[in-house]
N, C-alpha and C positions, 0 to 999 in steps of 0.2 A: 688342472691341466686338461687341454682338449684331447679327447681320446682319438687314437689313430683309426682311420677307416681300414677296412680289410683290404688285403692285397688285390683281390679281384676287382673291388670297387675302385681302388686307386688306378689300377691298370686300365679300366674302362674309361675313366676320366682323362688320364694322361694320353691314352691312345688317340684321342681326337686330334692332338697336335704333336705327334711324336718328334718331328724335326725340331721344333722349338724346345721340347723337353730334354732331348738328348744332346743335340748339337754335335759339333765335330769333336769337342774335347770331352772325355769321359773317363773311363777306367784307366786308359793308357796314360793320360796326363797325371792323374793322382798316383798311379803306380810308379811312374818315373820319378816324380818328386819325392815320394816316400823312400826311394832308394838312397837319397842323400840325407840319411838320418844322422843323429849325433855320433853314433859309432862309426858310420861311414866318414863323416867329417873328421873324426879322430884319426882314422886310418889314412885318409888322404893327407891330413896335416903331418902325420908322422912320416909318411913317404916323402912328402915335399921337403920337410925339414932335414931328414936324414940323408936323402939322396939327391936333393936339388932337382935340376931339370931332367935327371936320368929316369924319372918315373912318368914324365908327361906322356910318353907313348902309350901308356896303358889306357888313357882316356879315349883315344880314337880307335885303338885296336878292339876294345870290348864293345864298341857301339853296334856294329852289324850283328854280332853274336847275341847281344842283349835284345836287339829288335827281333831277331829270329825266334828266340825262345819265348819271349813275351807274346809275340804274335801267335805262336802255337798254343800257349796257355789260354789266350783270349778265344781262339777258334774252338778249342775243346769245350769251353763253357758255353759259348754262343751256339755252336752247332748242335751239341747234345742236350743242352738245357740243364745239365747237372755238372757238378764239379769234377776235379781231377781224381780225387780219391774215390768218388762214386763210380767213375768209369773203370778205374783199376779194380775196384771191388767186384764189379760185375763180370770181369773177363780174366782176371789173373788171381794167383794164389793168395789166400788170406794172410799168411805170414809176411808176404811182401808188402801188402797194404799196411799192416800193423807196424811193421818196421819203419816204413816211410813216415807214417804219422807220428810215431814216437820220436824220430829224428827231428821232424819239423817242430813239434812242441818244445823239445829240449833246446834247439837252436833259437827259437823265437823267445823263449823265456830268458835265456842268457842275453839275447839282444835287447829285450825290453829293459832288463836290469841295467845294461850298459847305457841305454838311451836316457832313462829316467835319472840315473846318476849324473850324467852329463848335463841334463837340464837343471838339476838342482845346483850343481857347481856353477853353471853359467848365471843363474839367478843370484847366487851368493856373490859372484863377482860384480854384478850390476847393482844389486840393492842391499847386500849384506844379509844378515840373518843366518839361521841354522840350515845347513845343507840338507839334513835328513827331513826337516819340516817341509822344505821346498819339494823334495822328491815325493813325500806323501801327498801334498796338495796336487802336484802334477798327475800322479797316478790316479787319484780320486777324480780329477777333472776329466781325464781321458775315458774312464769308465762311464761316468755320468753322460758324457756326450754320445757315446755309442748306444747306451741302454735306453736313454729317455728321449732321444731325438730321432724321428723316423728318417729313413734313408733319403727320401725325396728332399728333405731339408738339410740333412747332414752332408750329402755329397757336395752341394754348393759351398759349404763351409770348408771342406777339404780342398776344393778347387781354389778358393781364395788364399788358403794357406800356402799353396804352391808358389805364390808371388814372393814369399819370404826368401826363396832361393836366390833371387836376383841380388840380394845383399852381398853374396859372395862374388858375383861378377863385379859389382861396384867396388868391393874391397880391393880387388886386384888393381884398379886404376888409381888407388891412393898411394901406390908405391911405384918407383921407377922400374920398368921392365925392359931388359935387353932383348928385344923381340927377335933379332937375328939368331942369337944363341938359343933362345927358347924354342923357336920353330925348328931349328936344326936338330935339336935333341928330341923334339916331338916326332919328327918324321924320319930321322936317321939316328936312332938312339945308340948309345953305347951300353950293351948288355953285360952285366956282371954275373959271374957264377958263384959269388959269395953267398953263403947260406942265409945270412940276414937279408940280403937283397931278394933272394928267391922267396923267402918266407913273406916278405912284404908284398911281392908280386901276387902270391896266392891270396893274401889278405885283401889286396885291392880287387882282385877278381871276385873273391868271395863276397865282398861288400857291394860289388856292382851287379853281379849275377847271383841273386840271393833267392833261396827257396820260397820265402814268404811272399815274394813278389809274384811268383807263378800262381799260387793259390788265391791270392787277393784279386788279381786281374780276372781270372776265370770266374770267381764268385761274383765280382761286380758286373760282369757281362750278364750273369744270370739275374742279378737284382734289377738291372735296367730292362732286361727282357720281360720280366714279370710286371714291371711298372708301366713300360711304354709300348710293349708289343703283345700284350695279352697272353704272356707266358708261352709263346710259340717258338720252339727251337728251329734253327735254320733247316735242319734235316727234315722237318715236318712241313716246310713251306715250299710251295711250288713255283713262286715267282717273287721278285724283289730281294733275292738273297745277295746279289752282286753289290747292291748299294750298302748293305750291312758289312760285307767283307771289306769294301773300300773304306768305309768309315773306321772300322777297326784298324786297318792298315795305316791310315793317316794319323789317327789318334795315338797309336802305339809308337809310330816312328817319331812323332813330335815329342811325346812324353819321354822317350828314351834319349832323344837329342838334348832336351832340357837337363836331364839327369847327368849326362856325360859332359855337357858344357860346364855345368856347375862344378863337377868333379875336377875338370881341367883347371878351372880358375882357382879352386882351393889349392891344388897342387902347385900352381904357378905362384900364388900369393905367398905361400909358406916357403917355397924355394927361394924366392927373391928376398923376402923380409927376414926369414929366419936362417936358412941354410947358408946364404951368402954372408951372414954376420956371425957364423960359427955356432948358432943355436941349432943343435941337431937332435937333442933328446926331448922330443915332444911326443907324448903318448896319450893325451886326452884332448878332446876338442876345446874344453875350457882352458887347459894349459896352453894351447895354441893361441887362444884369444888373449890370455894374460901376457904371453911372451911377445905378442905383436904390439902391445901398448907402448913400451918405450922405444920400439924401433920404427913403428909405422904411425903412431899417434892414437889419441883417444877415439877419433872417429872410426878408424879401422877396428879398434878393439870393440866398440859398442856394436858395430855392424856384425862382427863375427860372433859375439856373445848372444845378441838378439836372434841371430839366425839359428843358433843351437836350440834355443827354446821353441822357436816357430817350427823348425823341422821335426823336433821331437813330438810336438802336438799333432803333427801330421802322421809321423811314422809309428808311434806306439799303438794307436788304434788299428793301423794296418797290420802290425805284428800280432796283436792279440786277436784281431778278427780273422786273420788267415788260419791261425791255430784252431780257433773255434769252428770255422767252416770245415776244416779237415776232420776234426773229431766228430762233428755232427754227421758227416757223410758216412763215417764208419758205423755209427750206431743208429742211423736213420732218425736223427732228431730234426725237428723243425728248425731251420736256420735261415734267418733273414733279418737284416737291420731295419726292415720296414715293419716287422712284427712287434706287437706290444710285448712288454716283459713277461706277462703271464702266459703268452702264447708260445714263447721260446725260452723257457726258464733255463734249460740245460745249456743252450747255445750262449745265452748271456752270462750264465754261470761260469763257463770256460773263459770268456772274455775277462770277467772279474778276477777269476783265480789266477790266470796267467799274468795279469797286470799286478796283482797282489804279490805273487811269487817273485816277480821282478823287483818290487819294492823291498820285500824281505831280504832278497839277496844283497841289496844295497845296504841294509842294516847289519848284515853279517860281516864277519872279519875277512872279507874277500877284497883283494887289491883291485880297485876299480880301474886302474891303469891296465892291468893284465886282462881284466874282463872285457874292456873295450876292444882291445886288439884281437884277443882270441875269439870273440864273438864273430868277427869277420872270417877268421881262419876256419872256425867250425862251420860257418855257412858254406865256405868253399868245399869242405869235405861232404857235407850233407847234400849239396846241390847235385853232385854227379849221379847217384842212383835215382834221385827223383827225376832229373832230366832224362835219363835213359828210359824210365818207365813212361814218362810223358810222350816220348817219341814213339814207343810201341803202341800207345793208345792212339796217337794222331795218325798213324799209318794203317790202323786196323779198319778195314772197310765195314766190318760188322758194327763198329762203334760210330764211325764218322760218315758212313754212307757215301754219297757222291762227293763229300767234302774232305776226303783224305788229302793229305798235304800235297801240293804241287812239288815238282822235283827241286826247284830252287830253295823251298822252305825245308824240305827233307835234308838237303845238303847243309843248309845253314844251321838247322837244329842239331844234327849229328856233329857238325864241326864245333858248335858251341860246347856240346857235351865232351867232345874230345879235347878241346882246349882246357877246360876245367880239370879233366883227369890228368892231362899231361903236366899242367902246372903243379899239381899236387905230387905226382910221381917224381918229378925233377926235384922238388923241394925236399921230399923224403930221402931220396938217394943222396943228395948233397949234404943234408943234415946228418944222416947216419955215417957219412964218410968223413965227418969232421974229426 
C-alpha cells in the first residue's frame, strides 16, 4: 500500500488549486446525506405507515432549523480551526464537556448498532444468508474504509454514496400519490396530542437534527481546511473569508435540502403504499421494504432495500467518526482521517471500538426494532444540551472573534434548540399523563 504523505505536504499540494479540490459540495452535502441513515429511514417509515400524511409537515418544518444548527457547527470548525468539544473545553467547565461527550458516544453507539442491524437485514432480504454475518461484514468494511483510506480519497467516496438517496425519491413515483391531499396535510397538518403521535414527532426531530451531524460537519471543515487551505482558520485570515462563508452556506443549505427532501419522500411512499392499505405496524427499515413488496412491487422493494445498505455505508462512518473526533478533542489526541493509522492510533481505535460495540449490541438479545426507534428518541434528548452549548460557543467573541453569529443565525440556532426542547417536554408531559 502506498504510504500517505504528511498533512502539511498534502495541504501544500492541494492549496495550489483549492477551488477544484473543494468545490461547492463538501461537508454539508455528506452530512445531510448521512442524516438519512437506516435508523432514520426506519423512523420515517414508521411515521408514514402509522400516521399517513399526518407526519409530512415535519419534513419542511425541520429544514430551516436544521440548516441553522448545521451552519453554526460548520462555522465553529472553520472559524476556530478546532472542533466543538475543543472550544467548549477551553472556555467552559470540564464536567459539562465530559457529559456532552459521554452522551454523544452513547447515542452514536446505539445508532451504529441500529444502522448495521438494518443493513444486515436488508442484505438478508436481497440475497439471503445469515443476518449476523452480514452485520459483521458491514462493520468490518466501514472500519477499513475509514482507517486505511486517506480523507482526500475517502471524501469523494462518501459524496458518491449520497446519490443512493435518490432511490427513495424514485420509489415514491412507483405508487399512485393523491397529491392534493398530501400537499394539504404537508402545509396545513392535523396535529394530534396522542402520546404515540408526539413520541413519533420527537423521534423524527431526533433523527433529523442529530448530535453526530454537528460534530461531523465541524470536523470535516477542519479536515478540508488542513488539506486545501494550509491549516489557516478564518479568524486568522485577513481577507478572502467571505467566499468561505458563502461556500459553507450554500453547501449546508443544499445538503440539508437533500436530506429533508428524501425524508419527505420516504414518509410519502410509506403513507401511500402502507398506511392507506392498513399496514401501520412498521418499525424497521427492512420491514418497511418487505411490506412494500406485495403492495408496490419488486422494483420498489429492491430500491428501498438497496437504499438501506447504501445509506448505512455512508452513515456508520460518520457516526463512528464524530464520536472519535469528540473524544480526541477531550484528551488532545491527534485526530484526522488523513493521518496514517500509526499517527492516530487512539483516534482510529475509537472508530473501531464504537463500530465493534454496535456490532456486539446486534449480537446481544436486544430487540432491534426497539433499538432503531429509540436511537432516534435518544438523539432527540441528547441534542438539546449539545445545541445549547454550541450556541454559547458561537456567540462568544473570545472564541469566534469577528465571526460571532449574525442576528438571523442566532435566532435560528436558539429557535432550533427551543424546538427540540419543546418537543421533548410535550412528549414527556403527555406520556406521564396517560
